[in-house]
C-alpha positions in Angstrom: 87.5 118.8 104.8 84.3 118.1 103.1 84.1 116.4 99.9 81.0 116.3 97.9 80.5 113.9 94.2 78.1 115.2 92.0 75.7 113.4 89.8 76.8 109.7 89.5 76.5 109.9 86.0 78.6 113.5 85.5 82.0 112.9 85.3 83.7 113.0 88.7 84.0 115.9 90.1 84.0 117.0 93.9 82.8 120.0 95.1 84.0 121.5 98.6 81.7 125.1 100.2 85.3 126.8 99.7 83.4 129.8 101.4 82.5 128.2 104.4 85.3 129.5 107.5 87.3 126.9 109.0 87.4 124.7 105.5 91.4 123.9 105.6 94.4 122.5 104.1 92.9 123.6 100.8 95.9 125.2 98.1 93.8 127.0 95.2 93.9 128.6 92.8 90.9 130.9 91.3 87.6 133.2 92.2 85.6 132.0 95.6 82.1 132.7 94.3 79.3 131.7 97.3 77.0 129.5 95.8 79.3 128.5 92.6 82.2 127.6 92.2 83.7 127.2 88.6 87.0 127.0 87.1 89.4 126.0 90.0 91.6 123.6 89.8 93.3 122.9 93.4 95.2 120.0 95.0 93.3 118.7 98.2 96.0 116.6 100.2 95.6 114.7 103.1 95.3 111.6 105.1 92.1 109.8 106.3 92.1 105.7 107.0 95.5 105.3 104.6 93.6 107.0 101.8 95.0 109.8 99.3 93.5 112.5 97.0 95.8 114.0 94.3 94.0 116.2 91.8 90.2 117.2 91.4 88.5 119.3 88.4 85.9 121.4 89.6 82.6 123.2 87.7 79.4 124.0 88.2 79.2 123.8 92.1 75.6 125.1 92.4 73.7 123.4 96.0 70.6 123.3 95.6 70.7 124.7 99.2 69.6 128.5 99.8 71.8 130.7 101.2 74.4 127.9 101.9 77.6 129.9 102.7 75.6 131.4 105.4 75.4 128.7 107.4 76.2 128.0 111.1 79.2 125.8 111.9 77.2 123.1 112.2 78.8 120.8 109.8 76.7 117.7 110.5 73.9 119.8 110.1 75.2 120.8 106.8 76.1 117.6 105.9 72.8 115.9 106.4 71.4 118.6 104.1 73.2 118.1 101.9 72.9 114.7 101.8 69.1 114.9 101.2 69.6 116.3 98.1 71.8 115.6 94.8 75.6 115.7 96.3 76.9 112.0 98.1 79.4 112.7 99.9 82.5 110.7 99.9 85.0 112.1 102.3 85.2 113.7 105.9 88.1 114.6 107.7 87.4 115.1 111.4 88.9 116.6 114.1 89.1 113.4 116.3 90.6 110.9 114.7 88.0 107.6 116.6 85.1 108.7 114.4 86.9 109.2 111.2 85.7 106.8 109.6 82.5 106.5 111.2 81.5 109.7 109.5 83.1 108.4 105.9 81.8 105.4 106.1 78.1 106.9 106.6 78.1 110.1 103.6 79.4 107.6 101.6 76.7 105.7 102.1 74.1 108.0 101.2 72.9 107.8 98.1 71.5 104.7 99.1 69.1 106.7 101.8 66.2 108.4 100.5 66.2 110.8 99.3 64.4 114.3 98.5 64.5 114.4 94.5 65.6 111.9 92.3 68.9 112.3 90.1 69.1 112.3 87.1 69.0 110.2 84.8 71.9 106.8 84.4 73.7 107.0 81.0 71.1 110.5 79.9 68.4 107.4 80.0 70.2 105.6 77.6 67.2 104.0 74.8 64.6 105.2 77.5 65.2 108.9 77.0 62.5 110.9 77.4 59.8 108.0 77.4 57.7 107.9 80.1 55.9 104.4 81.2 52.5 103.7 80.4 50.3 101.9 82.8 49.1 99.0 82.3 46.3 96.5 84.4 46.8 93.6 85.8 45.1 91.0 87.4 46.5 89.9 91.1 45.9 86.2 92.2 43.8 87.2 94.4 41.8 88.6 91.8 42.2 92.3 92.2 43.2 93.9 89.5 45.7 97.0 89.9 47.8 99.7 87.1 50.9 98.9 86.7 53.5 101.0 85.5 55.5 99.3 82.3 58.2 100.4 79.7 57.1 98.8 76.1 61.0 97.3 75.1 62.0 97.8 71.1 64.6 96.4 69.4 66.2 94.1 72.5 68.8 91.8 71.2 69.3 88.4 72.5 73.0 88.4 73.4 73.4 91.9 74.7 73.3 93.3 79.1 70.9 95.6 79.6 72.2 98.2 82.9 68.5 99.8 84.5 67.9 101.9 86.2 65.1 104.0 88.1 63.8 106.3 91.1 60.8 105.2 93.0 58.3 107.0 95.1 55.0 105.0 96.5 52.0 106.0 97.6 49.5 104.8 99.7 51.8 103.1 101.8 54.8 103.8 104.1 57.0 100.9 102.3 57.0 98.4 99.9 59.5 96.1 98.1 58.8 97.3 94.1 59.9 94.3 92.3 61.3 95.4 88.3 60.8 92.1 86.1 60.9 92.2 82.0 59.3 89.7 79.8 55.0 89.5 78.7 52.2 88.0 80.3 52.7 85.1 78.2 56.0 84.4 79.1 58.1 84.2 82.7 59.3 86.9 84.1 62.8 87.9 84.9 63.0 89.4 87.7 66.0 93.0 86.9 66.5 94.9 90.6 64.4 95.1 93.5 64.2 98.3 95.8 62.6 99.4 99.1 61.4 102.0 98.5 59.4 105.3 100.7 56.4 107.2 100.4 57.9 111.1 100.0 61.1 110.2 99.1 63.1 108.4 96.2 64.3 105.1 96.4 67.2 104.1 93.8 66.8 101.0 91.8 69.6 99.8 89.7 69.6 96.0 88.0 69.8 94.9 85.0 69.1 91.4 82.6 70.6 89.0 80.1 69.1 89.5 76.7 67.8 85.7 75.6 65.5 83.9 73.7 62.9 85.0 76.7 60.5 87.0 75.0 61.6 90.0 76.0 58.4 93.1 75.5 58.5 95.3 78.6 59.8 96.1 81.9 57.0 96.8 84.6 57.7 97.5 87.8 55.0 95.6 90.7 55.0 95.7 94.5 56.2 92.3 96.0 53.8 92.2 98.5 50.3 93.0 96.8 49.3 96.0 98.8 47.4 98.4 96.9 49.9 101.3 96.7 50.6 103.4 93.8 54.4 103.7 92.3 55.7 106.6 91.3 58.7 106.1 88.5 61.4 109.2 87.7 64.5 109.1 86.0 64.6 105.5 84.4 67.3 104.5 82.3 68.0 101.2 80.2 71.4 100.9 78.9 73.2 98.0 76.5 75.9 97.1 76.2 78.1 93.8 73.9 79.6 91.2 76.0 82.8 92.4 74.7 82.4 96.0 76.4 81.2 94.7 79.4 84.1 92.0 80.0 85.7 95.2 79.0 84.5 97.3 81.3 85.3 94.2 83.6 89.1 94.4 83.0 89.3 97.8 84.0 88.0 97.5 86.9 90.3 94.6 87.3 93.3 96.5 86.3 92.4 99.7 88.8 91.9 97.3 91.8 93.6 94.1 91.4 97.2 95.6 90.0 99.5 97.6 90.6 102.4 99.8 89.0 105.9 98.5 89.6 109.4 100.3 88.7 112.3 98.2 89.5 115.6 100.4 89.9 118.8 98.3 89.0 122.6 100.6 90.5 126.1 99.1 91.5 127.4 99.9 95.2 127.9 103.7 93.7 124.8 104.0 92.7 124.6 104.4 89.3 122.4 103.0 87.6 123.1 99.8 85.4 121.9 99.4 82.0 120.4 96.1 80.4 121.0 94.1 83.6 118.6 91.1 83.3 115.9 90.4 85.9 113.2 87.5 86.9 110.5 88.8 88.5 107.8 85.7 90.2 104.6 86.3 91.7 105.0 83.9 95.0 101.1 84.8 96.4 98.5 87.0 96.2 97.3 89.4 98.1 93.1 88.4 97.1 91.9 84.5 98.4 89.9 82.8 96.0 89.9 79.4 98.7 87.3 76.3 98.0 85.3 74.6 101.2 86.9 71.6 102.3 85.0 69.1 104.8 86.4 66.1 106.9 86.7 63.6 103.4 90.4 66.2 103.3 91.5 64.6 106.7 94.5 62.1 105.3 93.6 62.5 101.1 96.9 63.5 100.3 96.0 63.7 96.3 92.9 66.1 97.7 95.1 68.2 99.5 98.2 68.9 97.1 95.0 69.4 94.4 93.9 72.2 96.6 97.5 73.7 97.5 97.9 74.3 94.2 95.3 76.2 93.6 93.7 78.2 96.7 95.3 80.5 99.5 92.1 79.7 101.6 89.8 77.5 103.1 86.6 77.3 105.3 85.6 74.3 107.0 81.9 73.1 105.2 80.1 71.6 108.5 83.1 70.6 111.5 82.1 73.9 113.3 79.2 74.4 113.3 77.1 73.7 116.3 75.0 70.8 114.6 79.0 68.5 114.9 81.1 70.1 117.5 78.0 69.1 120.3 75.0 66.7 119.0 74.5 66.0 122.5 74.3 68.4 124.9 77.3 68.7 126.4 79.0 66.2 124.0 81.4 68.2 123.2 84.0 67.3 119.8 86.3 69.7 118.0 88.6 66.0 116.3 88.2 66.8 112.9 87.6 70.9 113.5 91.6 70.3 115.1 92.4 68.3 111.8 91.7 70.5 109.5 93.2 73.6 111.4 96.3 71.9 111.5 96.3 71.4 108.2 95.4 74.7 107.9 98.4 76.1 109.8 101.0 74.1 108.5 100.4 74.9 104.6 99.8 79.1 105.7 96.3 78.4 104.8 93.5 81.7 105.6 90.4 80.1 107.1 87.2 81.3 107.7 85.1 80.3 110.7 81.5 79.5 109.5 79.2 79.1 111.9 78.7 80.2 115.7 75.0 80.1 115.4 72.3 79.6 112.4 68.8 81.3 112.9 67.4 78.5 110.7 65.9 76.0 113.5 66.3 73.0 111.0 70.1 73.5 110.9 70.2 74.1 114.9 70.2 71.1 116.8 66.9 68.9 118.2 68.0 69.3 122.0 68.8 73.4 121.8 65.7 73.7 120.6 64.3 71.9 123.6 65.9 74.4 126.2 63.7 76.9 128.2 64.8 80.2 127.5 66.9 81.0 130.1 68.8 77.3 129.4 69.2 78.0 126.0 70.6 82.1 126.9 73.3 79.7 129.1 74.1 77.6 126.5 74.7 80.5 124.2 77.2 81.5 126.0 78.8 78.7 126.5 78.5 77.8 123.1 80.7 80.8 122.4 83.4 80.5 125.3 84.4 77.1 124.0 84.3 78.3 120.6 86.5 81.4 121.3 88.7 79.3 124.1 90.2 77.0 121.9 90.7 79.2 118.0 90.4 82.8 119.2 92.9 83.9 117.1 92.5 80.8 114.4 89.7 82.2 112.1 90.3 85.0 110.0 87.0 85.3 109.8 83.7 84.5 111.9 80.3 84.3 110.8 78.8 85.0 113.7 74.8 85.0 113.0 74.5 82.6 109.4 71.2 84.0 107.7 69.3 86.1 110.0 66.9 87.5 107.5 65.9 84.7 106.5 64.7 83.5 109.8 64.9 84.5 113.9 65.3 81.1 116.0 67.5 83.2 118.6 65.5 86.8 118.2 62.1 84.9 118.9 63.6 82.8 122.2 66.3 85.6 123.6 64.9 88.8 122.6 65.4 91.3 119.8 68.4 92.5 121.2 69.8 88.3 121.1 71.8 89.1 117.3 74.0 92.1 118.8 74.8 90.3 122.0 76.4 87.3 120.5 78.4 90.1 118.3 79.8 91.9 121.4 80.5 88.7 122.9 82.8 88.0 120.0 83.9 90.8 120.1 85.3 90.5 123.0 87.0 87.3 123.3 88.7 87.5 119.8 88.6 91.0 119.1 91.1 90.9 116.6 88.7 88.5 113.7 86.6 90.2 111.2 83.0 89.5 112.5 80.6 88.8 109.5 77.0 88.7 108.4 75.7 85.6 106.4 73.2 85.4 104.0 71.6 84.1 101.2 69.4 85.3 98.3 70.5 88.8 97.8 73.1 88.7 95.5 71.4 85.5 94.2 68.2 86.6 93.3 65.5 88.5 93.7 63.9 87.7 97.5 62.0 90.6 98.7 62.7 88.6 102.3 66.4 89.1 102.0 66.4 92.2 99.0 69.8 94.4 99.4 68.0 97.6 101.4 67.1 95.1 103.6 70.6 94.0 104.4 72.0 97.1 104.3 69.1 98.3 106.7 70.0 95.5 109.1 73.1 96.1 109.0 72.6 99.7 110.2 70.3 98.6 112.4 72.6 97.2 113.8 76.1 98.6 113.4 73.8 101.7 115.2 72.9 99.6 118.5 76.6 99.3 118.8 77.5 96.1 116.9 80.9 95.1 116.4 80.6 93.4 112.9 83.0 94.8 110.0 82.3 92.5 107.0 79.5 91.7 104.8 78.9 87.6 103.7 76.6 86.8 100.4 76.9 82.6 99.7 76.4 83.0 96.3 74.5 80.0 95.8 73.9 80.5 92.0 71.0 79.5 89.5 71.5 81.1 86.8 73.9 84.3 86.9 72.4 87.8 86.4 75.4 89.7 86.1 73.9 93.1 85.3 72.0 92.6 88.6 75.1 91.6 90.6 77.4 94.3 90.3 73.9 96.8 91.0 74.3 95.0 93.8 77.9 95.3 94.6 77.1 98.6 94.2 74.7 99.0 97.0 76.6 97.6 99.3 79.9 98.8 98.5 78.2 102.6 100.2 78.5 101.1 103.8 82.5 100.6 102.7 82.6 96.9 104.9 84.4 94.1 102.7 81.8 92.2 101.0 83.4 88.3 100.7 81.2 86.1 97.7 80.9 83.0 100.8 79.6 80.2 99.3 79.9 80.2 95.5 77.7 77.6 93.7 75.8 77.1 90.7 72.9 74.6 90.6 73.3 70.9 90.1 70.0 71.8 87.6 72.7 73.1 84.9 74.4 70.4 82.9 78.5 70.8 83.8 79.3 72.6 80.6 76.9 74.9 82.1 78.0 75.1 85.4 81.2 76.2 83.7 79.7 79.1 81.7 78.0 80.9 85.1 80.5 80.2 87.7 83.0 82.3 84.9 80.6 85.0 85.0 80.3 85.4 88.8 84.2 85.0 89.6 85.1 87.3 87.4 81.7 89.7 88.5 83.1 89.3 92.1 86.8 90.0 91.4 86.2 93.0 89.3 85.4 94.8 91.8 86.9 96.5 94.3 84.5 95.9 97.2 85.1 92.1 97.2 88.3 91.2 99.6 87.8 87.5 99.3 85.5 84.5 97.4 85.2 80.9 99.0 83.4 78.3 96.2 80.8 76.0 98.2 82.3 72.7 96.7 84.1 70.2 98.9 83.8 67.0 97.9 82.2 64.6 100.6 81.7 60.9 99.9 82.2 61.1 96.5 79.7 64.3 95.6 79.4 67.5 96.5 76.9 70.1 97.7 75.3 71.1 94.1 78.4 71.9 92.2 81.8 70.2 92.8 85.5 71.0 91.1 86.4 67.3 90.3 85.3 64.0 89.1 85.7 61.9 92.5 89.1 61.1 90.8 90.4 64.8 90.9 89.6 65.7 87.2 88.9 68.6 86.5 85.2 69.1 86.0 84.4 72.4 82.6 83.8 74.5 86.2 87.5 73.2 87.6 88.9 74.1 84.4 87.7 78.0 84.9 89.0 78.6 88.5 92.4 77.1 86.0 92.1 80.0 83.8 91.2 82.9 85.9 94.2 81.1 88.0 95.8 81.4 85.6 94.8 84.7 84.7 95.2 86.4 87.7 98.8 85.8 88.5 101.5 87.5 87.3 103.6 84.7 87.0 107.2 85.3 85.2 109.0 88.4 83.8 111.8 88.2 82.5 113.7 91.2 81.0 116.3 94.1 81.1 116.8 97.7 82.3 116.2 100.3 79.9 118.6 103.0 80.0 117.9 104.3 82.9 118.6 101.1 85.0 115.0 100.4 85.2 112.5 97.9 84.3 109.1 98.8 84.5 105.9 96.5 84.9 102.0 95.3 86.4 101.8 92.9 88.2 98.8 91.4 90.7 98.5 92.8 94.1 100.6 89.9 96.4 104.3 88.9 97.2 107.0 88.6 94.5 110.3 87.0 94.4 113.1 89.1 91.8 116.3 87.9 90.6 118.8 91.0 88.9 122.2 89.4 87.6 124.8 91.9 85.5 128.5 90.7 84.7 128.3 87.8 86.9 127.0 89.5 90.0 123.4 87.7 91.6 121.0 89.6 93.8 118.6 88.2 95.8 115.0 90.1 96.5 111.9 90.0 97.2 109.1 93.5 97.7 105.3 93.3 98.3 102.3 95.5 96.0 100.0 96.4 98.4 97.1 98.2 97.0 97.2 102.1 95.6 97.2 103.6 93.1 100.9 105.1 93.2 103.7 103.7 92.1 105.9 101.1 93.3 110.1 101.7 93.0 112.2 98.8 94.8 115.9 99.5 94.4 118.6 96.4 94.2 122.0 97.6 94.5 124.6 94.5 92.8 
């Protein structure tokens, strides 16, 4: 079964070559014409990695591929040819079960690849509808004058959120990082977004900005590494949203991704439904993991531990399993601090991430490791993995196997280009149930030409194609002033890989006031929680020696700072809490609840029953029956 999602700015359609021999599992009514299917309403039912699709409406499905229905049965060629045009593959059910998810992820991600033709503009172009870019001369720092595309802006409203997108192709170079920025020549730049553009095909740039007191008069695009090249633009769009509209959209996404409808049925032993039975429903645990870093100062600090347990269901050790902590001198292993922290999370059933096994930045690599010969280094890294895995196999749900691979390359320089690949293979062999992550900074935080979202995607694809057992995407999240539309656009692109995403080290720069830190933290947390591809968020807020890395949630006496108040507010908002009610005349009680575990008490006529149920992700209503 092949599904094709049409233009992403159009209503949700599913196109399928129904006239092609070999298509199965379809039940539909309507006519079938080669190359054009109109007005067909059908149901497509299948199981593919526990995904179910109910109904779709097809109209105006006209592939640009000539004589499409006359193609051979080589489905891979057909899919690749379609992928190069305007349709995005979203489903692939193959005979070989082992390859289902690989194909699903591969073809779900094609819209982040370079395309032969640009797609139509999002939102019909928004306030840039029918506008073409002008070209303006800019003098670079090296004194060379270049001609850059620019969109002149009018009536930009302070406080309004603007989503920008465009398709870009370059000439006179094979590839280049193109950055879109807002401002003018007399003001500071604000980065809107980046794309790794290529010659001969069109790449999609999406981002945005929040209008502030910045003197915004234009959006301009330039080459980040100042190559002498030509930039072509198509299908540009700039769509404004009020803060209320943005928050409403976030809430809608939260309701879809983080909640589920529930109907509880109460009956007697004979199966007769009971009207006016009393119920109390309470959420006792949450599916979404929100946690914080902890450090050695946590050990034996009961007030700090109690404060943590009241809020979080996940933890990560800030430094306590990093190589420079566990083996500061060669052969002198010390896991005492890690063991004591691990004992706490075990005792309290806290999910814990393993951060990190290797760190590519030489500054955070033990000095004795840097002084090893290449053969000695290879032996040392194998010993490091063996030591951790023999001690902590099955203890950590995640391993950040290699930290900050885009910015640094200590191990690749010393051990060869396959060093990272070997790290992941070895860890996976020794701890096969752990989710293995890459972890990187400045992918979601800001525009860094070294770690653009496209570069991160390319690196992940490259490693997975080489056979790397990596199945998680880590975004550190050390923010300055966050840019919500760019955060969302980055998450959207990464989500096309079909891998779980975690914000792994979230904090806000301490150059801001504590009140501003709180405002910015809320923006980041709302963007992360509302995105369906984000599975968890870790705050980088461990207290050590009465201070934190950049952002604390409390003062030294555990009184909440504005950031702590934000966390408490959102934890309450994202919790179903306690619900009380009575069954209706059908003996049922319905509600929408956040995903997680629940306990239920039902009573009727002096009889009381306690029960428990869980809400897992699904678009179907959860039905739960209780007999009294």
